[in-house]
C-alpha positions in Angstrom: -153.4 -115.0 -4.7 -153.4 -115.1 -1.0 -152.0 -112.1 0.9 -150.6 -114.0 3.9 -148.8 -117.0 5.1 -148.7 -117.2 8.9 -148.9 -114.9 11.9 -145.2 -115.5 12.5 -142.4 -116.8 10.2 -142.2 -120.6 10.1 -138.6 -121.8 10.6 -137.3 -123.0 7.2 -136.0 -126.6 7.1 -132.9 -126.3 5.0 -130.5 -129.0 4.0 -127.0 -128.9 5.4 -125.1 -126.5 3.2 -121.5 -127.5 2.7 -118.7 -125.0 2.1 -118.0 -125.9 -1.5 -116.3 -122.7 -2.5 -112.8 -123.3 -3.8 -110.2 -121.1 -2.1 -107.9 -119.2 -4.3 -104.6 -120.7 -3.0 -106.1 -124.2 -3.2 -105.4 -123.9 -7.0 -101.9 -124.8 -8.0 -102.1 -122.2 -10.8 -102.8 -119.5 -8.3 -99.9 -120.6 -6.0 -97.4 -120.6 -8.8 -98.6 -117.3 -10.1 -98.3 -115.7 -6.6 -94.8 -117.1 -6.2 -93.8 -115.7 -9.6 -95.3 -112.3 -8.9 -93.7 -111.9 -5.4 -90.3 -113.0 -6.8 -90.6 -110.6 -9.7 -91.7 -107.6 -7.5 -88.8 -108.2 -5.1 -86.3 -108.5 -7.9 -87.8 -105.4 -9.6 -87.4 -103.4 -6.4 -83.8 -104.4 -6.0 -83.1 -103.9 -9.8 -84.6 -100.4 -9.9 -82.8 -99.5 -6.6 -79.4 -100.1 -8.2 -78.6 -103.3 -6.3 -75.9 -105.6 -7.8 -77.1 -108.3 -10.3 -76.3 -111.2 -7.9 -79.1 -109.9 -5.5 -82.0 -109.7 -8.0 -80.9 -112.2 -10.6 -81.9 -115.3 -8.5 -85.3 -113.6 -7.8 -85.9 -113.2 -11.5 -84.9 -116.8 -12.0 -87.5 -117.9 -9.5 -90.1 -115.8 -11.3 -89.2 -117.5 -14.6 -89.3 -121.0 -13.0 -92.5 -120.5 -11.0 -94.6 -118.8 -13.6 -93.1 -120.5 -16.7 -92.9 -124.2 -16.0 -96.6 -124.9 -16.5 -97.1 -123.0 -19.8 -93.8 -124.5 -21.0 -95.0 -128.0 -20.2 -98.4 -127.4 -21.9 -96.6 -125.9 -24.9 -94.3 -129.0 -25.2 -97.3 -131.3 -24.9 -99.0 -129.3 -27.7 -95.8 -129.6 -29.7 -95.9 -133.4 -29.4 -99.3 -133.2 -31.0 -97.8 -131.2 -33.8 -99.2 -127.8 -32.8 -97.5 -124.7 -31.7 -99.1 -122.1 -29.5 -98.3 -118.6 -28.3 -97.7 -119.8 -24.7 -94.6 -121.7 -25.8 -93.6 -118.8 -28.0 -93.8 -116.5 -25.0 -91.6 -118.8 -23.0 -89.0 -119.0 -25.8 -89.2 -115.2 -26.2 -88.7 -114.7 -22.5 -85.7 -117.0 -22.4 -84.4 -115.3 -25.5 -84.7 -111.9 -23.8 -82.8 -113.3 -20.8 -80.1 -114.7 -23.0 -79.3 -111.2 -24.4 -79.5 -109.5 -21.0 -83.2 -108.4 -21.1 -84.1 -110.4 -18.0 -86.7 -107.8 -16.7 -88.7 -108.0 -19.9 -88.8 -111.7 -19.9 -89.8 -112.0 -16.3 -92.6 -109.5 -16.8 -93.9 -111.5 -19.7 -93.8 -114.7 -17.6 -95.8 -113.0 -14.7 -98.5 -111.7 -17.1 -99.1 -115.2 -18.5 -99.0 -116.9 -15.1 -101.5 -114.5 -13.6 -103.8 -114.8 -16.6 -103.8 -118.6 -16.3 -104.5 -118.4 -12.6 -107.5 -116.1 -13.1 -108.9 -118.5 -15.7 -108.5 -121.5 -13.4 -110.2 -119.6 -10.5 -113.2 -118.6 -12.7 -113.6 -122.2 -13.8 -113.4 -123.6 -10.3 -115.8 -121.1 -8.9 -118.4 -121.9 -11.5 -118.1 -125.6 -10.8 -118.5 -124.8 -7.1 -121.7 -123.0 -7.7 -123.1 -125.7 -9.9 -122.4 -128.3 -7.2 -123.8 -126.0 -4.5 -127.1 -125.7 -6.4 -127.9 -129.2 -5.3 -128.1 -127.9 -1.7 -131.4 -126.3 -2.6 -133.0 -129.7 -2.7 -133.5 -131.5 0.6 -131.5 -134.7 1.2 -134.5 -136.5 2.9 -138.2 -136.6 2.5 -141.2 -137.9 4.5 -142.8 -140.8 2.5 -146.3 -142.1 3.3 -146.8 -145.8 3.1 -150.1 -147.5 4.3 -150.8 -144.6 6.7 -147.3 -144.7 8.2 -144.6 -142.1 7.8 -140.9 -142.9 7.1 -138.0 -140.6 6.4 -136.0 -141.6 3.3 -133.3 -140.1 1.2 -134.7 -138.2 -1.7 -132.4 -140.1 -4.0 -134.4 -143.3 -3.2 -137.8 -141.8 -4.2 -139.6 -143.3 -7.1 -142.5 -142.1 -9.3 -145.8 -142.8 -7.6 -144.5 -142.3 -4.0 -146.6 -140.0 -1.8 -144.8 -137.4 0.2 -145.9 -135.3 3.2 -144.6 -131.8 2.9 -145.0 -130.0 6.3 -145.2 -126.2 6.7 -141.8 -124.6 6.1 -140.2 -127.6 4.5 -138.7 -127.8 1.1 -140.3 -130.1 -1.5 -138.3 -133.2 -2.0 -139.3 -134.1 -5.6 -141.2 -132.8 -8.6 -144.8 -133.9 -8.2 -148.6 -133.2 -8.1 -150.5 -132.0 -5.0 -153.0 -134.7 -3.9 -154.4 -133.0 -0.8 -154.0 -129.8 1.1 -153.7 -126.1 0.3 -150.6 -124.0 0.8 -148.3 -121.5 -0.9 -144.9 -122.3 -2.4 -142.0 -119.9 -2.9 -140.8 -121.1 -6.3 -138.8 -118.0 -7.3 -135.6 -120.2 -7.6 -137.3 -122.2 -10.4 -139.7 -119.9 -12.2 -138.6 -116.4 -11.1 -142.1 -115.5 -9.9 -141.6 -112.8 -7.2 -144.5 -113.9 -5.0 -145.5 -117.3 -3.4 -147.9 -119.3 -5.6 -151.0 -121.0 -4.2 -150.9 -124.8 -4.4 -154.1 -126.9 -4.4 -154.9 -130.5 -5.4 -153.9 -131.0 -9.0 -151.2 -128.3 -9.0 -147.6 -129.1 -9.8 -144.8 -128.5 -7.3 -141.0 -128.5 -7.9 -138.2 -130.0 -5.9 -136.3 -127.4 -3.9 -139.2 -124.9 -3.6 -140.2 -123.8 -0.1 -143.6 -124.7 1.3 -145.7 -122.2 3.2 -147.9 -122.7 6.2 -150.2 -125.5 4.8 -149.4 -129.2 4.8 -149.4 -130.9 1.4 -149.6 -134.5 0.2 -147.7 -134.8 -3.0 -147.4 -137.7 -5.5 -143.9 -137.9 -7.1 -144.2 -137.5 -10.8 -140.5 -137.4 -11.8 -137.4 -139.3 -10.7 -135.3 -137.0 -8.5 -132.5 -137.2 -11.1 -134.9 -135.7 -13.6 -136.3 -132.9 -11.5 -136.3 -129.3 -12.7 -133.6 -128.4 -10.2 -131.4 -131.3 -11.4 -132.0 -130.2 -15.0 -130.8 -126.7 -14.2 -127.5 -128.2 -13.0 -127.2 -130.2 -16.2 -128.1 -127.2 -18.4 -125.4 -125.0 -16.8 -122.8 -127.7 -17.1 -123.7 -128.5 -20.7 -123.8 -124.8 -21.7 -120.4 -124.1 -20.0 -118.9 -127.1 -21.9 -120.3 -126.4 -25.3 -120.0 -122.6 -25.2 -117.3 -122.0 -27.8 -114.3 -120.4 -26.1 -113.9 -116.9 -27.3 -110.3 -115.9 -27.7 -108.6 -112.5 -27.7 -107.9 -111.2 -31.2 -104.2 -112.2 -31.2 -105.0 -115.7 -30.1 -107.2 -116.2 -33.1 -104.1 -116.3 -35.3 -101.7 -117.6 -32.6 -100.9 -120.9 -34.4 -99.9 -119.3 -37.7 -98.1 -116.5 -35.9 -96.1 -118.8 -33.6 -95.1 -121.1 -36.4 -94.1 -118.2 -38.6 -91.9 -116.5 -36.0 -90.1 -119.8 -35.1 -89.6 -120.7 -38.8 -88.4 -117.2 -39.6 -86.0 -117.2 -36.7 -84.5 -120.5 -37.7 -84.2 -119.2 -41.3 -82.6 -115.9 -40.1 -80.0 -118.0 -38.2 -79.4 -120.8 -40.8 -79.4 -119.0 -44.1 -76.5 -116.7 -43.4 -74.5 -119.7 -42.1 -75.1 -121.5 -45.4 -73.4 -118.6 -47.2 -70.5 -118.5 -44.8 -71.6 -116.0 -42.2 -69.9 -115.9 -38.8 -71.7 -118.1 -36.3 -71.8 -115.4 -33.6 -73.1 -112.8 -36.0 -75.8 -115.1 -37.3 -76.9 -116.0 -33.8 -77.0 -112.3 -32.8 -79.1 -111.4 -35.8 -81.5 -114.3 -35.2 -81.8 -113.4 -31.5 -82.4 -109.8 -32.4 -85.1 -111.0 -34.9 -86.7 -113.1 -32.1 -86.9 -110.1 -29.8 -88.3 -107.6 -32.3 -90.7 -110.2 -33.8 -91.9 -111.5 -30.4 -95.5 -110.7 -29.7 -94.9 -108.7 -26.5 -96.2 -105.5 -28.0 -99.1 -107.4 -29.5 -100.0 -109.0 -26.1 -99.8 -105.5 -24.5 -101.8 -104.1 -27.4 -104.7 -106.4 -26.4 -104.5 -106.6 -22.6 -104.1 -103.0 -21.3 -107.3 -101.6 -23.0 -109.3 -104.6 -21.7 -107.8 -104.5 -18.2 -108.2 -100.8 -18.0 -111.9 -101.2 -19.0 -112.3 -103.9 -16.3 -110.7 -101.6 -13.7 -112.9 -98.6 -14.7 -116.1 -100.8 -14.7 -115.1 -102.1 -11.3 -114.8 -98.6 -9.9 -118.4 -98.0 -11.0 -119.8 -101.2 -9.5 -119.5 -103.7 -12.4 -117.3 -106.7 -11.9 -116.2 -108.1 -15.3 -114.5 -111.4 -14.7 -111.8 -111.5 -17.4 -110.4 -109.8 -20.5 -112.2 -112.3 -22.6 -115.5 -111.5 -20.9 -114.9 -107.8 -21.5 -114.2 -108.4 -25.1 -117.4 -110.5 -25.5 -119.5 -107.7 -24.1 -118.6 -105.4 -26.9 -119.6 -108.0 -29.6 -123.3 -108.4 -28.6 -125.9 -107.4 -31.1 -129.1 -108.6 -29.3 -130.2 -108.3 -25.7 -132.5 -110.6 -23.7 -133.7 -109.6 -20.3 -135.2 -111.4 -17.3 -138.1 -109.6 -15.6 -138.2 -110.3 -11.9 -135.1 -108.8 -10.1 -133.8 -107.4 -13.3 -136.2 -105.0 -14.9 -138.2 -105.1 -11.7 -137.0 -105.0 -8.1 -138.6 -108.4 -7.2 -140.7 -106.8 -4.4 -144.4 -106.0 -4.5 -145.8 -102.5 -3.9 -149.3 -101.1 -3.7 -150.1 -99.4 -6.9 -153.8 -98.6 -6.5 -156.3 -98.3 -3.7 -160.0 -98.3 -4.8 -162.8 -97.9 -2.2 -166.1 -99.2 -3.5 -169.0 -96.7 -3.9 -171.1 -96.7 -0.8 -168.4 -98.1 1.4 -168.0 -94.8 3.2 -164.2 -95.1 3.1 -161.7 -93.0 1.3 -158.3 -94.4 0.0 -156.5 -93.8 3.3 -159.2 -95.3 5.4 -159.3 -98.4 3.2 -155.6 -98.9 3.2 -155.3 -98.4 7.0 -158.0 -101.0 7.5 -156.3 -103.5 5.3 -152.9 -102.8 6.8 -154.2 -103.2 10.3 -155.5 -106.7 9.5 -152.4 -107.7 7.6 -149.9 -106.3 10.2 -149.3 -109.6 12.0 -148.6 -111.4 8.7 -145.2 -112.1 7.3 -146.4 -112.6 3.7 -144.7 -110.4 1.1 -148.0 -108.9 0.0 -148.9 -108.2 3.6 -145.6 -106.4 4.2 -146.2 -104.3 1.0 -149.6 -103.2 2.2 -148.3 -102.3 5.7 -145.4 -100.4 4.1 -147.7 -98.5 1.9 -149.8 -97.4 4.9 -146.8 -96.4 6.8 -145.4 -94.4 3.9 -148.7 -92.4 3.9 -148.3 -91.9 7.7 -151.5 -93.8 8.5 -152.3 -95.0 12.0 -152.7 -98.8 12.3 -155.2 -100.0 14.9 -154.3 -103.2 16.7 -155.6 -106.5 15.3 -157.2 -109.2 17.4 -158.3 -112.7 16.7 -155.9 -112.9 13.7 -156.1 -116.0 11.5 -154.5 -116.8 8.2 -155.8 -119.4 5.7 -153.3 -120.6 3.1 -154.4 -119.7 -0.4 -157.3 -117.4 0.9 -156.1 -114.6 3.0 -156.4 -113.3 6.6 -159.2 -112.3 8.9 -158.9 -110.2 12.1 -161.0 -108.0 14.4 -160.0 -104.3 14.1 -161.6 -101.9 16.5 -164.5 -104.3 17.0 -165.2 -105.0 13.3 -164.5 -108.1 11.3 -162.0 -107.4 8.5 -161.0 -109.9 5.8 -158.2 -109.3 3.2 -157.8 -111.9 0.6 -157.8 -112.9 -3.1 -160.6 -111.9 -5.3 -162.7 -114.5 -7.2 -163.6 -112.3 -10.1 -166.9 -111.4 -8.6 -168.3 -108.3 -7.0 -165.6 -105.7 -6.5 -163.1 -107.8 -8.4 -164.8 -107.1 -11.7 -165.1 -103.4 -11.0 -161.4 -103.3 -10.4 -160.3 -105.4 -13.4 -159.6 -102.5 -15.9 -156.9 -101.2 -13.5 -155.6 -104.5 -12.4 -154.0 -105.9 -15.6 -150.8 -107.7 -14.6 -151.4 -106.9 -10.9 -152.3 -109.0 -7.9 -155.7 -107.8 -6.7 -156.9 -108.3 -3.1 -160.4 -107.7 -1.8 -161.1 -106.0 1.6 -164.4 -106.8 3.3 -165.8 -105.2 6.5 -168.2 -107.3 8.5 -168.8 -109.5 5.4 -169.4 -106.7 3.0 -166.9 -105.8 0.3 -165.6 -102.2 0.8 -162.7 -102.0 -1.7 -159.7 -103.5 -3.5 -156.0 -103.0 -3.6 -153.7 -103.7 -6.5 -150.1 -104.8 -6.0 -147.4 -105.2 -8.6 -143.8 -106.0 -8.8 -142.0 -102.6 -8.6 -140.4 -101.6 -11.9 -136.9 -100.2 -11.6 -136.9 -96.5 -12.4 -134.0 -96.9 -14.8 -135.7 -99.8 -16.7 -137.2 -97.7 -19.6 -133.9 -95.8 -20.2 -131.9 -99.0 -20.1 -134.0 -100.8 -22.6 -133.9 -97.8 -24.9 -130.1 -97.6 -24.6 -129.7 -101.3 -25.4 -132.0 -100.9 -28.4 -129.8 -98.1 -29.6 -126.7 -100.2 -29.1 -127.9 -103.3 -30.8 -130.3 -101.9 -33.4 -133.2 -103.9 -32.1 -135.4 -103.9 -28.9 -134.4 -106.4 -26.2 -136.4 -109.7 -25.8 -138.2 -110.2 -22.5 -137.8 -113.8 -21.1 -139.6 -114.5 -17.8 -141.0 -117.3 -15.8 -143.7 -115.0 -14.5 -147.3 -115.1 -15.9 -148.2 -113.3 -19.1 -150.2 -110.3 -17.7 -147.3 -109.3 -15.4 -144.8 -109.6 -18.3 -147.1 -107.6 -20.5 -147.3 -104.8 -18.0 -143.5 -104.5 -17.7 -143.1 -104.8 -21.5 -145.5 -101.9 -22.0 -143.7 -99.7 -19.5 -140.3 -100.4 -21.0 -141.2 -100.4 -24.7 -140.5 -104.1 -25.4 -142.5 -106.0 -27.9 -141.0 -109.5 -28.0 -142.3 -111.0 -24.7 -142.0 -114.6 -23.8 -143.7 -115.5 -20.4 -144.2 -118.6 -18.3 -140.7 -120.0 -19.2 -138.9 -122.6 -17.2 -135.1 -122.5 -17.1 -134.7 -124.8 -20.1 -137.2 -122.7 -22.1 -135.0 -119.6 -21.5 -131.9 -121.5 -22.7 -133.8 -122.6 -25.8 -134.9 -119.0 -26.5 -131.3 -117.8 -26.2 -130.0 -120.6 -28.4 -132.7 -120.0 -31.0 -131.6 -116.4 -31.2 -128.0 -117.4 -31.6 -128.8 -119.9 -34.3 -129.9 -117.0 -36.4 -126.4 -115.6 -36.2 -127.0 -113.2 -33.3 -124.6 -112.7 -30.4 -126.9 -112.5 -27.4 -126.4 -110.6 -24.1 -128.6 -112.1 -21.4 -129.2 -110.2 -18.2 -130.7 -112.0 -15.2 -130.3 -112.7 -11.5 -131.9 -115.9 -10.3 -131.0 -119.6 -10.2 -133.5 -120.1 -13.0 -131.4 -117.6 -15.1 -128.1 -119.4 -14.7 -128.4 -121.8 -17.7 -129.3 -118.9 -20.0 -126.4 -116.8 -18.6 -124.1 -119.7 -19.4 -125.5 -120.3 -22.9 -125.6 -116.7 -24.0 -122.7 -115.1 -25.9 -122.3 -112.8 -22.8 -124.1 -112.9 -19.5 -124.6 -110.1 -16.9 -126.0 -110.8 -13.4 -127.7 -108.3 -11.1 -125.7 -108.5 -7.9 -127.8 -107.4 -5.0 -130.3 -110.3 -5.0 -128.5 -112.5 -7.5 -128.2 -116.2 -6.7 -124.7 -117.6 -6.1 -125.0 -119.7 -9.3 -126.1 -116.7 -11.4 -123.2 -114.6 -10.1 -120.6 -117.3 -10.8 -122.0 -118.2 -14.2 -122.2 -114.7 -15.5 -119.4 -113.0 -17.4 -120.1 -109.8 -15.4 -121.9 -108.8 -12.2 -123.6 -105.5 -11.6 -122.5 -105.3 -7.9 -124.5 -102.1 -7.1 -127.6 -103.3 -8.8 -127.7 -100.3 -11.1 -129.5 -101.3 -14.3 -128.0 -98.4 -16.2 -124.6 -100.0 -15.8 -125.4 -102.7 -18.3 -125.4 -100.5 -21.5 -122.6 -98.4 -20.0 -120.3 -101.4 -19.7 -121.2 -102.6 -23.2 -120.2 -99.1 -24.5 -117.0 -99.3 -22.5 -116.2 -102.7 -24.0 -116.7 -101.4 -27.5 -114.3 -98.5 -26.7 -111.8 -101.1 -25.4 -112.1 -103.1 -28.6 -111.5 -99.9 -30.7 -108.3 -99.3 -28.7 -107.2 -102.9 -29.2 -107.4 -102.4 -33.0 -105.5 -99.1 -32.7 -102.8 -100.8 -30.6 -102.5 -103.8 -33.0 -101.9 -101.4 -35.9 -99.2 -99.6 -33.9 -97.6 -102.8 -32.8 -97.8 -104.2 -36.3 -96.1 -101.2 -37.8 -93.3 -101.3 -35.3 -92.8 -105.1 -35.6 -92.9 -104.9 -39.4 -90.4 -102.0 -39.5 -87.9 -103.5 -37.1 -88.1 -107.0 -38.7 -87.6 -105.4 -42.2 -84.6 -103.4 -40.9 -83.1 -106.6 -39.3 -83.5 -108.6 -42.5 -82.6 -106.0 -45.1 -80.0 -104.1 -43.2 -78.2 -104.4 -40.0 -80.3 -103.6 -36.9 -78.1 -103.0 -33.9 -79.3 -105.1 -30.9 -79.7 -102.1 -28.5 -81.7 -100.2 -31.1 -83.9 -103.3 -31.8 -84.5 -103.7 -28.1 -85.3 -100.0 -27.8 -87.7 -100.1 -30.7 -89.4 -103.2 -29.3 -89.7 -101.7 -25.8 -90.8 -98.4 -27.2 -93.7 -99.9 -29.1 -94.6 -101.9 -26.0 -94.7 -98.8 -23.8 -96.6 -96.8 -26.4 -99.4 -99.4 -26.8 -99.5 -99.8 -23.0 -100.0 -96.1 -22.4 -102.6 -95.9 -25.1 -104.6 -98.8 -23.5 -104.5 -97.0 -20.1 -106.7 -94.2 -21.5 -109.7 -96.2 -20.5 -108.9 -95.7 -16.8 -110.1 -92.1 -17.1 -113.5 -91.4 -15.5 -114.7 -89.8 -18.7 -114.5 -93.2 -20.4 -117.3 -94.4 -18.2 -119.3 -91.2 -18.2 -119.5 -91.4 -22.0 -121.4 -94.6 -21.8 -123.7 -93.7 -18.9 -127.5 -93.8 -19.3 -129.7 -91.3 -17.4 -132.4 -92.8 -15.2 -135.9 -92.3 -16.3 -137.6 -91.6 -13.0 -141.3 -90.8 -12.6 
């Protein structure tokens, strides 16, 4: 592979990028939730401050109306379709609470539901924004060659067989084959390869990838609507639609629960009337039943542990997007990992310096010579060589007569001697270096036309990668699968360093999706960890997706269920352990809430449960499960799931 592009960076021709990001308050769900929350907080302040009821009552009413009208409407629509959901039951329970004077409880329940709905709407909108924004990677126009003339045409009008001119620094307008020219293409957004790839006649290029310093003539092989970048958009949209919505535990039985509570409430009211009971007494008993049987405690049994886990993870640099996402993380039993930017840092480094026998150079002299020649270059490999020399404190002599040849390397005059640094052809020094170059990019250094040594460069492995893969193996019971678009030798090197055995290299985005789906068809719940645009479809298709945040693409960050903001790989198994701890607390809380509800309901049906005592028992169980769920806010909850870095 070439070690350089140009003496100076070539301005990149980018398409006009539109601001597609949906603003929070542009969503009606968010506006109504905000209005309900503000009204509730103002009313709560006055209520707790001992103000008269006429001052905070209207504020609570506003909270009820602003936060409750939409779920009430959806519930009524569901009712017209002969279904009954928990949302409508929550509204009825809130109104029932208000009817017997528990206005605060009802308003709090309304605000919780409104806020949850707003967060879900925002997550959906942001994902759609990123999918649409992905199309900005591809240029809107291309230069088409016709009978020796050039014309600028919209890329949407290109047809198979058209010949395009791709100038230095431009983005490729369509998938095609190189007819003429040599250059290097940055196709990390498609394949995940960390370094530019040499393109010669006969090689394939992808729409949206960035051309280097050489000019290329490319024949269009696919309609723009069928390009790889367009297929990525389609894959993400399809995976997001077909991914079965995971529900919180209580929601899995919401239909039966809601129907049961409503039917039981009607029975509690109607049966005594049939036997001559007083209307007021029957109504009071039924209302008490509605309050003690309402799922407030069950809702709080589920949410506080998950929300506490989300808050704790956030303090440690992991953004988990919802309670559903946090719950899903704890369910995974298989991990699949991207390589570039995930297990590795996505940046090359010099890993070996080998002077040839008889060259008269030691390692430092060889590295200084190569770095001096590469210093004017902006190529990633050139920067890595220069960085390695500076790390060793080496002096770099000035380079003169610098030239760069796309796909070959650089030449320069250093202290009166001709120095060339470029790719090896498998001859001479290249074969001597081969045993130490497996999975590495090897460059040959020549002095006055004579080979004097070689350098090996590899994508830097994250120090925490071995410990992280070991922790995920312990959590799931099987070693993670490595899914990468990079070439097989580089993947094998990373797999060997991290103890992985199932390695799948050279994958395009749809191949990664298929690999994830194949694993899930065997009954597994897959966690996929990645960072690039090419990882987004797999992140969407997986049971749970985690994106590395520092260099992650916008689409990957929006598609993933969780984002490792600080780019600490050890946070992945830590947040999985935290999720499992939250799920255990959810089960504990559901047992507590179930015992209280069962006891209070039995008391109301068999004996006579005073309304104040019923409310106290109901509220007591709610407070108890809420406090139990807050245990995951403690720092120790995160520390128990931490993984120690394995540093060389």
